[in-house]
SEZA-52704 format. One record per residue (C-alpha): chain; x, y, z. Coordinates in pm, whole numbers. Layout:
<recs>
A_X_Y_Z
...
</recs>
This chain:
<recs>
A_-7617_-4144_1688
A_-7362_-3889_1787
A_-7467_-3543_1810
A_-7313_-3355_1562
A_-7070_-3065_1690
A_-7295_-2784_1508
A_-7566_-2884_1761
A_-7334_-2876_2046
A_-7163_-2575_1964
A_-7534_-2422_1931
A_-7628_-2560_2255
A_-7356_-2389_2436
A_-7453_-2082_2335
A_-7743_-2141_2536
A_-7556_-2294_2810
A_-7317_-1990_2842
A_-7489_-1654_2836
A_-7322_-1447_2556
A_-7042_-1708_2412
A_-6984_-1605_2091
A_-6802_-1910_1947
A_-6620_-1858_1649
A_-6516_-2209_1530
A_-6646_-2598_1631
A_-6508_-2898_1576
A_-6599_-3280_1677
A_-6424_-3397_1988
A_-6592_-3790_2032
A_-6428_-4116_1974
A_-6610_-4290_1685
A_-6905_-4233_1877
A_-6908_-4487_2105
A_-6816_-4314_2401
A_-7009_-4207_2718
A_-7058_-3855_2621
A_-7129_-3685_2282
A_-6846_-3391_2279
A_-6718_-3108_2076
A_-6427_-2874_2134
A_-6525_-2460_2085
A_-6294_-2168_2031
A_-6444_-1867_2098
A_-6349_-1516_1947
A_-6148_-1411_2196
A_-5942_-1715_2161
A_-6069_-1964_2463
A_-6107_-2302_2446
A_-6418_-2488_2572
A_-6552_-2839_2594
A_-6931_-2913_2579
A_-7033_-3286_2661
A_-7367_-3456_2697
A_-7427_-3773_2810
A_-7534_-4077_2599
A_-7673_-4272_2890
A_-7821_-4276_3263
A_-7512_-4387_3377
A_-7286_-4114_3224
A_-7561_-3855_3329
A_-7533_-3990_3685
A_-7155_-3978_3666
A_-7195_-3653_3506
A_-7392_-3502_3810
A_-7183_-3671_4065
A_-6854_-3493_3904
A_-7035_-3149_3892
A_-7090_-3193_4297
A_-6692_-3271_4307
A_-6585_-2982_4094
A_-6757_-2769_4334
A_-6650_-2899_4655
A_-6256_-2837_4501
A_-6280_-2486_4608
A_-6007_-2279_4454
A_-5893_-2333_4863
A_-5867_-2700_4780
A_-5753_-2648_4403
A_-5439_-2473_4534
A_-5323_-2756_4743
A_-5301_-2940_4431
A_-4981_-2975_4186
A_-5228_-2993_3863
A_-5526_-2841_3723
A_-5880_-2918_3794
A_-6132_-2880_3542
A_-6333_-2575_3605
A_-6727_-2551_3533
A_-6834_-2255_3299
A_-7246_-2372_3229
A_-7524_-2600_3140
A_-7878_-2669_2967
A_-8107_-2912_2952
A_-8139_-3084_2617
A_-8333_-3409_2525
A_-8406_-3523_2878
A_-8029_-3474_3014
A_-7793_-3203_3008
A_-7497_-3036_2844
A_-7255_-2898_3026
A_-6952_-2676_2964
A_-6615_-2661_3058
A_-6281_-2494_3027
A_-6032_-2685_2809
A_-5752_-2780_2996
A_-5416_-2846_2810
A_-5198_-3142_2769
A_-5231_-3448_2606
A_-5359_-3831_2736
A_-5135_-4126_2668
A_-5184_-4485_2807
A_-5068_-4641_3118
A_-4786_-4833_2955
A_-4692_-4496_2813
A_-4743_-4297_3081
A_-4573_-4581_3340
A_-4291_-4569_3026
A_-4103_-4241_3135
A_-3959_-4231_3470
A_-4019_-3816_3513
A_-4377_-3877_3434
A_-4404_-4187_3663
A_-4268_-3980_3979
A_-4540_-3654_3856
A_-4795_-3922_3888
A_-4685_-4028_4242
A_-4675_-3716_4361
A_-5024_-3617_4216
A_-5192_-3912_4339
A_-4990_-3831_4689
A_-5130_-3463_4676
A_-5497_-3600_4648
A_-5477_-3818_4989
A_-5305_-3538_5161
A_-5575_-3297_5095
A_-5788_-3207_5438
A_-6092_-3466_5466
A_-6343_-3187_5610
A_-6478_-3075_5265
A_-6619_-3384_5191
A_-6841_-3438_5440
A_-6965_-3052_5384
A_-7013_-3120_5032
A_-7240_-3452_5150
A_-6984_-3712_4928
A_-6900_-3999_5043
A_-6678_-4101_5349
A_-6584_-4475_5424
A_-6404_-4586_5711
A_-6148_-4851_5723
A_-6388_-5085_5861
A_-6669_-4962_5577
A_-6391_-5032_5291
A_-6354_-5403_5444
A_-6720_-5465_5478
A_-6800_-5313_5124
A_-6533_-5532_4999
A_-6653_-5843_5186
A_-7010_-5782_5030
A_-6838_-5797_4654
A_-6663_-6107_4729
A_-7017_-6220_4854
A_-7214_-6105_4574
A_-6995_-6280_4361
A_-6957_-6616_4518
A_-7330_-6609_4554
A_-7312_-6606_4143
A_-7179_-6972_4201
A_-6931_-6920_3928
A_-6666_-6807_4157
A_-6382_-7075_4188
A_-6317_-7157_4560
A_-5978_-7107_4524
A_-6012_-6756_4498
A_-6285_-6699_4718
A_-6037_-6886_4969
A_-5787_-6629_4931
A_-6005_-6312_4932
A_-6169_-6445_5227
A_-5806_-6472_5398
A_-5747_-6122_5307
A_-6055_-5961_5429
A_-6006_-6162_5767
A_-5622_-6044_5798
A_-5644_-5734_6027
A_-5315_-5612_5967
A_-5396_-5556_5578
A_-5674_-5315_5720
A_-5510_-5110_5939
A_-5488_-4799_5732
A_-5614_-4457_5735
A_-5872_-4341_5487
A_-5774_-4015_5285
A_-5977_-3837_5042
A_-5928_-3989_4706
A_-6023_-3931_4346
A_-6240_-4267_4347
A_-6172_-4335_4010
A_-5832_-4276_3887
A_-5701_-4463_3516
A_-5451_-4356_3226
A_-5720_-4157_3099
A_-5747_-3936_3423
A_-5399_-3774_3317
A_-5319_-3503_3111
A_-4942_-3447_3075
A_-4724_-3121_2939
A_-4376_-3100_2983
A_-4332_-3418_3104
A_-4576_-3356_3399
A_-4941_-3435_3498
A_-5081_-3066_3406
A_-5438_-3192_3482
A_-5646_-3426_3627
A_-5981_-3513_3514
A_-6313_-3726_3610
A_-6381_-3622_3947
A_-6714_-3857_4012
A_-6562_-4047_4244
A_-6419_-3818_4514
A_-6436_-3917_4842
A_-6299_-4040_5154
A_-6196_-4407_5132
A_-5891_-4608_5093
A_-5595_-4459_4884
A_-5541_-4805_4754
A_-5849_-4799_4530
A_-5628_-4471_4348
A_-5332_-4699_4306
A_-5484_-5045_4150
A_-5544_-4911_3805
A_-5139_-4918_3775
A_-5143_-5258_3837
A_-5155_-5370_3452
A_-4894_-5102_3331
A_-4615_-5215_3179
A_-4386_-4948_3144
A_-4016_-4945_3259
A_-4089_-4698_3528
A_-4388_-4798_3691
A_-4245_-4865_4016
A_-4143_-4499_3985
A_-4490_-4438_4068
A_-4554_-4621_4355
A_-4209_-4548_4495
A_-4282_-4154_4445
A_-4612_-4196_4628
A_-4476_-4392_4909
A_-4210_-4154_4972
A_-4471_-3847_4930
A_-4662_-4037_5182
A_-4409_-4076_5407
A_-4446_-4448_5399
A_-4751_-4455_5663
A_-4953_-4715_5465
A_-4712_-5008_5437
A_-4967_-5265_5312
A_-5125_-5054_5071
A_-5008_-5224_4749
A_-5132_-5547_4881
A_-5488_-5411_4884
A_-5429_-5247_4540
A_-5316_-5590_4435
A_-5674_-5706_4577
A_-5877_-5436_4456
A_-5717_-5538_4071
A_-5824_-5884_4168
A_-6157_-5772_4240
A_-6220_-5612_3906
A_-6307_-5974_3746
A_-6553_-6042_4031
A_-6702_-5669_3936
A_-6684_-5760_3566
A_-6897_-6109_3644
A_-7129_-5945_3853
A_-7211_-5691_3556
A_-7263_-5990_3304
A_-7505_-6145_3541
A_-7675_-5838_3640
A_-7722_-5767_3260
A_-7798_-6168_3198
A_-7543_-6133_2947
A_-7391_-6461_2905
A_-7066_-6373_2671
A_-6971_-6112_2965
A_-7014_-6428_3220
A_-6834_-6667_3000
A_-6537_-6400_3001
A_-6524_-6335_3319
A_-6540_-6666_3470
A_-6273_-6790_3204
A_-6010_-6526_3378
A_-6110_-6583_3728
A_-5995_-6956_3588
A_-5691_-6814_3489
A_-5601_-6674_3839
A_-5719_-7027_4007
A_-5406_-7190_3753
A_-5192_-6926_3867
A_-5248_-6995_4232
A_-5187_-7385_4189
A_-4906_-7289_3972
A_-4761_-7124_4304
A_-4643_-6837_4041
A_-4784_-6592_4276
A_-4714_-6322_4574
A_-4900_-6257_4856
A_-5197_-6045_4938
A_-5107_-6138_5315
A_-4915_-6353_5560
A_-5235_-6581_5566
A_-5344_-6598_5205
A_-5052_-6827_5076
A_-4930_-6773_4700
A_-5135_-6513_4501
A_-5142_-6357_4168
A_-4776_-6229_4072
A_-4753_-5850_3911
A_-4698_-6027_3552
A_-5015_-6253_3627
A_-5250_-5959_3709
A_-5140_-5809_3382
A_-5215_-6037_3191
A_-5555_-6095_3346
A_-5652_-5749_3372
A_-5512_-5593_3010
A_-5804_-5813_2840
A_-6081_-5706_3107
A_-6309_-5466_2923
A_-6374_-5135_3082
A_-6744_-5073_3195
A_-6912_-4742_3286
A_-7191_-4969_3389
A_-7043_-5090_3759
A_-6852_-4965_4021
A_-6485_-4923_3988
A_-6548_-5063_3645
A_-6687_-4701_3492
A_-6296_-4537_3562
A_-6311_-4173_3399
A_-6595_-3906_3356
A_-6373_-3712_3082
A_-6254_-3976_2861
A_-6052_-3946_2568
A_-6313_-3839_2353
A_-6341_-3504_2598
A_-6011_-3386_2600
A_-5823_-3507_2321
A_-5532_-3734_2327
A_-5190_-3853_2256
A_-4901_-4122_2283
A_-4525_-4142_2321
A_-4281_-4116_2053
A_-4053_-4381_1992
A_-3811_-4152_2125
A_-3974_-4153_2498
A_-4075_-3772_2446
A_-4406_-3677_2439
A_-4550_-3623_2065
A_-4904_-3520_2022
A_-5091_-3815_1812
A_-5460_-3892_1852
A_-5523_-4197_2070
A_-5491_-4406_2388
A_-5568_-4754_2591
A_-5533_-4742_2958
A_-5441_-5060_3159
A_-5298_-5113_3507
A_-4964_-5153_3708
A_-4643_-5310_3853
A_-4483_-5224_4162
A_-4166_-5196_4369
A_-4126_-5437_4682
A_-4306_-5234_4944
A_-4569_-5455_4864
A_-4447_-5631_4539
A_-4202_-5780_4374
A_-4183_-5630_4000
A_-4108_-5843_3691
A_-4005_-5790_3353
A_-4186_-5597_3103
A_-4218_-5552_2704
A_-4350_-5230_2575
A_-4735_-5217_2403
A_-4733_-4983_2140
A_-5074_-4749_2178
A_-5328_-4800_1948
A_-5396_-4508_1716
A_-5776_-4385_1678
A_-5834_-4082_1434
A_-6111_-3811_1582
A_-6371_-3622_1328
A_-6240_-3304_1319
A_-6469_-3086_1151
A_-6419_-2721_1170
A_-6669_-2445_1114
A_-6721_-2095_1097
A_-6972_-1919_1302
A_-7232_-2139_1465
A_-7627_-2082_1435
A_-7795_-2095_1742
A_-8057_-2375_1877
A_-8405_-2256_1800
A_-8588_-2165_2151
A_-8863_-2334_2099
A_-8755_-2683_2119
A_-8608_-2605_2444
A_-8890_-2446_2630
A_-8818_-2636_2953
A_-8489_-2493_2981
A_-8516_-2254_3305
A_-8701_-2484_3483
A_-8562_-2772_3421
A_-8208_-2630_3503
A_-8296_-2480_3824
A_-8481_-2839_3921
A_-8143_-3025_3843
A_-7908_-2823_4025
A_-8115_-2827_4331
A_-8124_-3207_4304
A_-7769_-3252_4284
</recs>
C-alpha cells in the first residue's frame, strides 16, 4: 500500500533539518511504482521530491543513484548542458530510507513524442554526447564500474550463454548473436562514461530542449551503445535526428555503434527470458519465447539488416520496434530496469497535436529508429501516449513524525551512508 503524502512530508522534516513544508501532494503513479513519492513545497516556495523505495531492488537502485550523484561534482556537472538531481537529505524509515531531492523543472514525454520533434531529438543527441564526453577519471575515483571494450564483449557473451543454457533460445538467434560477438570489428571502440540506464523517462524537457537528466544509478565507464539502444523502438519522424546529432557531436569516432545498440536491443528479449526463468514465472517465459520466435521468423523472411558482415540478415528497425514495443519493462534484471527517477517522481506530460509541448499527466517510454550510420530507417506511425492521472491531494501545514517511531535514525543513517 502506497504511503500517503502526509507521511512522506512529515518524514522529510526528519531528513532535512529546519525544513518548513507548507504544502504536499502525492507524486506516485497509481501506487504501483518502485518508489512512493511526494512533491513538497516549502514556505519559501522551494520544491522538493521525497522518495521511499518499495522493494529491495529499488533500494539498491537508490543507493547506486546517490553514489553517482556524489561523483557528479560541480566540475563534472558544469560540463553538461542540462541539470542533474541535487541530493538534499535522507532519513531511515521502516527498514529502508527516504531520500529528498530538489525538484527539477521540466516535463516528461514518451519516446515516440520525444523523437517526433526534430529540435528535441537533436537536443537528446547532444545531451547523450555530452555524457559520453565527460572525463572518465572520476568514475574510478568514486569506485564505480569501469569496463573495457573486451569486458563489454565478454559480458554480452555471458548473457547469450545464459540464455542458451535455458534451452529456450532458438538456434537461429544464438547463431546470429554469436557471429556478432565473434566479429572483432564490432568491438573496436573506446569505452566512455555512460549514463547506463537511459530511457525516455530519463529526460525532462523545457523550451523544446533537454533541461535535466534523471536516474543515474547505472553511471559507469562502458559501451556508449548502451545509452542508445532505448531509442530503437521510438517511432517519431525525427528519431534519426537524435543519432545523427549524437554522431556529429562525437565526430563519428565509433562507426559501428548503432549495430551494437541493435544487438543490445535484441538481447533485451534474452534478459526478459532469463528474468522469467529466475522467477520461475511461466507467463514471462512464454511471453519471451513468443517474442524470440518472432525474431526467428524475421530472420528467415530476410527482412532484416545486419549487425556485422558475418551475421547475415537480421532485424530491421521496424521489426525491432515491433518486438520491443511490447517487451515489459522491469527493474528486476540488468538493463530491464531503466530509470531510477520514474514518472511517479517528477511529473509527466505529452505533446499536443500541434507538436508543441503541453503539460499533461502521462508517458510510456519505448525505443528507436536509426539513420544509416548503422541501420536503414523505416516508416513509422505516430502513437499517442496514454494518459494516467496522478493523485493530487494538497495539504496545509504538515505534522511531523513521532520521534519514538524512528528511534534508530541517527545510527542507521550513519551505517547506511558509510556502506554506499
